[in-house]
C-alpha positions in Angstrom: 156.4 111.9 132.4 154.4 114.4 134.2 152.0 113.7 137.0 149.4 116.1 135.6 146.1 114.6 134.6 144.6 115.7 131.3 141.6 117.9 131.6 138.6 117.9 129.4 136.0 120.5 128.9 132.4 119.6 128.2 130.1 122.0 126.3 126.4 121.3 126.3 124.4 122.2 123.2 120.7 121.9 122.3 121.3 120.7 118.7 124.0 120.2 116.2 123.7 121.3 112.6 123.1 118.5 110.1 126.2 118.0 107.9 125.6 118.3 104.2 125.2 115.1 102.2 128.0 114.2 99.8 126.9 114.2 96.1 128.6 112.7 93.1 128.3 116.1 91.4 130.3 117.7 94.3 133.3 115.5 93.7 136.4 117.4 92.4 137.4 116.6 88.8 140.8 115.1 88.3 143.6 117.6 87.6 144.2 116.4 84.0 140.6 117.2 83.0 140.5 120.5 84.8 142.2 122.2 81.8 139.7 120.6 79.4 136.0 121.1 79.4 134.7 119.0 82.3 132.9 115.9 81.0 129.5 115.2 82.4 129.8 112.7 85.2 127.4 109.8 85.4 125.5 109.4 88.7 126.2 105.7 88.8 129.1 104.0 87.0 127.0 100.9 86.5 124.3 102.8 84.5 123.9 101.0 81.3 126.6 98.5 82.1 124.3 95.8 83.5 121.7 96.4 80.9 124.1 96.3 78.0 124.1 93.1 76.0 127.5 91.5 75.3 128.9 92.3 71.8 129.2 89.8 69.0 126.6 87.3 70.2 125.1 85.1 67.5 121.4 86.1 67.4 120.6 82.3 67.2 122.6 81.4 70.3 121.4 81.7 73.9 121.6 85.4 74.8 121.0 86.4 71.2 118.1 88.4 70.0 116.2 85.7 68.1 116.8 83.0 70.7 115.7 85.2 73.6 112.7 86.4 71.6 111.6 82.8 71.1 112.0 82.1 74.8 110.0 85.2 75.6 107.2 84.1 73.2 107.1 80.6 74.8 106.8 82.3 78.2 103.6 84.0 77.0 101.8 80.6 76.3 100.0 79.2 79.3 98.7 75.8 80.0 94.9 76.1 80.2 94.7 73.8 83.3 97.7 75.1 85.2 98.3 78.8 85.6 101.9 78.6 84.6 103.6 79.2 81.2 104.7 76.2 79.2 108.4 77.2 79.4 108.5 77.4 83.2 106.3 74.3 83.4 109.1 72.4 81.8 107.2 71.4 78.6 109.9 72.8 76.3 112.7 70.3 76.0 114.8 72.3 73.5 115.0 75.3 71.2 117.3 75.3 68.3 117.8 78.3 66.0 119.7 77.6 62.7 122.0 80.2 61.1 119.2 80.8 58.6 116.8 81.7 61.5 114.7 78.6 61.2 113.5 77.5 64.7 112.9 74.0 65.9 111.1 73.6 69.2 111.0 70.2 70.9 108.3 70.0 73.5 106.0 67.6 75.3 102.7 67.9 77.1 101.8 67.0 80.7 100.0 63.8 79.4 99.3 62.3 76.0 95.6 62.7 76.8 95.9 66.5 77.4 92.9 68.3 76.1 95.2 70.8 74.2 97.3 68.0 72.5 96.0 69.0 69.1 96.0 72.8 69.5 99.1 73.5 71.7 101.8 72.6 69.1 100.0 74.8 66.5 99.9 77.8 69.0 103.6 77.3 69.8 104.4 77.3 66.0 102.3 80.4 65.4 103.7 82.4 68.3 107.4 81.5 67.6 107.0 82.2 63.9 105.8 85.7 64.8 109.0 86.5 66.6 111.0 89.2 64.7 113.8 87.6 62.7 112.4 84.0 62.7 112.1 82.6 59.2 109.9 79.6 60.1 109.2 77.3 63.0 108.9 73.6 63.3 107.4 72.0 66.5 108.4 68.5 67.4 106.0 66.9 70.0 107.7 64.1 71.9 106.6 61.8 74.7 110.0 60.5 75.7 111.2 61.4 78.2 107.7 61.8 79.8 107.0 65.1 81.6 107.1 65.1 85.4 106.9 67.8 88.0 110.7 67.7 88.5 111.0 69.5 85.1 109.2 72.6 86.4 111.3 75.8 87.2 111.4 77.1 90.8 109.2 80.0 89.6 106.5 77.5 88.5 106.8 75.6 91.7 106.5 78.8 93.8 103.4 79.9 91.7 101.8 76.5 92.4 102.7 76.5 96.1 105.1 73.6 95.8 108.1 75.4 97.4 
């Protein structure tokens, strides 16, 4: 070993140039595709992947077009006394779609003496029957189990300031 100490030189500058930002388009194409016409590269490999629906889903099953359309229609119906839709409010106990696209909705109301007890089931039937692909709709109004605030979604609780 040598007793010499390493020396460093310091150069003072006013500013350094900003390095160029890397871009996906700047990436080199793999050697196998260089001979072929280069394919257009997507900016994000997740583009479309997350939005794509799984293949071979029964339209009547959860995740299917008819079932999801029915849920979306139910989320557009609001309780007149509470500013939350009836689905997030927990008034919908079940949605069944038959292979023939007949829909049965089992629901309740906040109380048997609810002012919309006569009109709400009819509105649900009309809105669900209007969903593309639905053949017909039957609404079953039940009182057991009784509705309580525990059936509300977190979104509904947040909207009402309960979280």
